[in-house]
C-alpha positions in Angstrom: 20.5 -9.1 -7.5 21.0 -5.8 -5.9 18.8 -4.5 -3.3 16.9 -1.3 -3.7 14.5 0.0 -0.2 12.3 2.6 -1.3 10.6 5.5 1.4 6.6 5.5 1.4 6.1 9.5 2.2 7.2 11.9 0.1 8.7 9.5 -2.3 6.4 6.9 -3.7 3.3 8.8 -1.5 2.4 12.6 -2.1 2.1 13.0 1.6 3.1 16.5 2.1 0.8 17.8 -0.9 -2.1 16.5 1.2 -0.8 18.2 4.5 -1.2 21.5 2.4 -3.9 20.9 1.6 -5.4 20.4 4.6 -3.9 23.3 6.4 -5.1 25.5 3.5 -8.5 24.8 3.6 -8.6 23.8 7.8 -6.2 26.0 9.3 -6.3 29.7 9.7 -3.3 31.0 7.9 -2.0 34.0 5.5 0.4 31.3 3.4 -0.2 30.0 -0.1 0.4 27.3 -1.8 3.8 28.2 -3.1 5.2 29.1 0.6 5.1 25.3 0.9 7.2 24.4 -2.2 10.3 26.4 -0.9 10.1 25.3 3.3 9.4 22.4 5.4 6.1 22.3 7.3 7.7 22.2 10.4 9.4 25.6 9.3 6.2 27.5 8.4 3.8 26.6 10.8 3.2 27.3 14.8 4.0 24.1 17.0 0.1 24.5 18.1 -0.4 24.0 14.3 2.1 21.0 13.9 0.3 19.6 17.2 -3.1 19.4 15.3 -1.4 18.4 11.8 -0.2 15.3 13.8 -3.4 14.4 15.9 -4.9 14.5 12.3 -2.2 12.5 10.4 -2.5 9.3 13.5 -6.6 9.1 12.8 -7.3 6.3 11.1 -7.5 6.6 7.5 -5.4 9.8 6.5 -3.0 7.5 4.7 -5.5 5.6 2.5 -6.4 8.5 0.0 -2.6 10.1 -0.8 -1.7 10.3 -4.0 0.8 8.3 -5.6 4.1 10.4 -7.1 4.2 10.9 -10.6 5.3 8.2 -12.4 6.1 6.0 -8.9 4.2 2.9 -10.2 5.8 2.4 -13.8 9.0 3.3 -12.7 8.7 0.8 -9.2 7.3 -1.6 -11.4 10.5 -1.5 -14.2 12.7 -1.4 -11.2 11.4 -4.6 -9.7 12.6 -6.7 -13.1 16.3 -5.7 -11.9 16.5 -4.9 -8.3 14.9 -7.2 -5.5 12.9 -4.0 -3.9 11.5 -3.2 -0.4 9.8 -0.4 1.1 10.6 0.7 4.3 8.0 3.1 5.5 8.6 4.9 9.1 5.5 4.5 11.0 5.7 4.5 14.4 4.9 7.8 15.1 1.6 7.2 13.8 0.2 3.8 15.1 -3.0 4.1 13.1 -1.0 4.5 10.0 -0.4 0.7 9.5 -3.2 -0.9 8.0 -3.9 2.5 5.5 -0.4 2.0 4.6 -0.3 -1.8 4.2 -3.6 -1.1 2.3 -2.4 1.4 0.1 1.0 -0.5 -0.8 -1.1 -3.4 -1.9 -3.4 -1.4 -3.8 -1.1 0.8 -6.0 2.1 -1.4 -5.9 0.6 -5.0 -5.8 3.6 -6.7 -7.1 5.6 -5.8 -4.5 5.0 -8.9 -1.8 4.3 -8.1 1.6 7.0 -9.9 2.6 9.1 -7.0 1.2 7.2 -4.8 3.1 8.8 -3.2 6.7 7.5 -0.6 9.5 10.3 0.8 11.1 11.1 3.4 13.5 14.8 4.5 12.8 16.0 3.3 9.1 19.2 1.9 10.3 18.2 -1.6 10.9 17.9 -1.8 6.9 20.3 -3.8 5.3 20.0 -2.6 1.3 22.3 -1.4 -1.3 20.6 1.7 -1.9 17.8 3.5 0.0 15.9 6.2 -1.7 14.5 8.7 1.2 13.5 12.3 1.7 15.2 12.1 5.3 18.5 13.0 5.7 18.5 11.5 9.2 17.4 7.8 7.5 20.6 8.1 5.1 22.9 9.4 7.2 22.2 5.6 9.7 22.1 4.0 6.2 25.1 1.8 5.8 24.8 1.3 2.0 24.2 4.5 -0.9 21.4 7.2 0.0 19.7 9.1 -2.3 17.8 12.3 -1.1 14.2 12.4 -2.9 13.7 15.9 -2.9 10.8 17.6 -0.8 10.3 21.2 0.6 12.3 20.1 3.7 15.3 18.9 2.3 16.0 21.6 -0.6 18.8 22.6 1.6 21.0 19.3 2.1 24.0 18.9 0.2 25.4 16.0 1.6 24.1 13.2 -0.4 22.8 12.4 -4.5 19.5 14.0 -5.2 16.8 12.8 -7.3 13.4 15.4 -7.7 11.0 13.2 -9.8 10.9 9.3 -10.5 11.9 10.0 -14.1 15.5 10.9 -12.2 15.2 7.8 -10.5 14.7 5.9 -13.7 17.4 7.6 -15.5 19.6 6.4 -12.4 18.5 3.1 -11.8 17.6 2.0 -15.3 20.0 3.5 -17.5 22.2 1.0 -17.8 20.4 -2.3 -17.2 
């Protein structure tokens, strides 16, 4: 059975949307929602605003209520019948996220056993046939086949096969099974 590893933030969870909501509601900015669809937060925000956002992200509870990406639960459930599934999330930057992320996965993806959840820093340690991730740095160090999940911060990347939705993931991984 082939092994498929999934990133959590901005692949399973719509983390970017929650961050944009916070910026628009709580920060002094002239930016509008459409501005955040074509560029990453690092490109749009002042370093002081990014620092404030990182403090918010490291507060307990931040990751607890993030919305699930459209079609993710159904597609991942189908994938679990044909692939050995893992979730790998780089959460060392935000240590308070561990409990939130673990509970979030248990709530939304109860069919993924706790033994198949990996909390890590760099994903170069992951041994899998496929990794679906939104960060090129994780795919670059990965030894299997990397699939880039579209997000505003990676839209100009061209080095990897790309998917932009869970429907596209379904077509890519379930079409021939």
